N, C-alpha and C positions, 0 to 999 in steps of 0.2 A: 398067409397073414391075414388076420382078420379084424377090425375094430369093434369095440364096445363103447357106446356113450354112456356115461357112468355118471348120476348125477349124486350131489353132497359131498363132494369130496372138497374137503375146505384145508387142506391145511397137507404139509409135508407129510406127515404123521401117519394121512389116511393112503398116501399115494403110496409110500415104504408097507403098510400093511397089505394093500391091495397087490403089491409085488411079490411080497414074499408069500400069501395066499397062494398063488398060482405058480410060484418057481416052486412052493414046497409041494403041489401036486403034477409039476413037470419040469425038472431041475433044469432042462436043455431049453426051456420058452425063453422067446426072448419079447423082453416086453417095456413100450415105451407110454410113457403117460404123459399128457398136455392135462395137468390140473385146471388151468383158468377156460378150454374149452370143454373138458370134462370127456376127451379120447383118448382109450387104451385101448395101444397096439400090441395086439399079441401074435406071434409067430409059435405056433404049437400042434403037435400032433392032435391035441384035443379038438375037439369040437367049441365054435363058439359058443354054443349053450350050455358045456359043461363048464368054459371059463367065467361066464355070464352068471353060473350057479354057486358056482365058490363066491363070485362077489358078491353076489346076491343073500348072501348066506353071513357077510359081513355087515351085512344092514345098507349096502348102496342099491339102488336102484336101476337098471341096467337096462339099455336098447341095443339090439344089434343093428349094425348101421348095414344099410342093404344098399 
């Protein structure tokens, strides 16, 4: 599992869009998003960098939490 810090998630639609993008790439992924804190927790076979790139392609700045 890894955590990404995502900026600009202003509404539930943003959360849905990000979740759908991750699940479209890895249907088995587990995604938990805390919109107020900007934390996106992902359990996936894909790398944090790959998932971060998917989210950035949607227009949200991403930082991998270390």
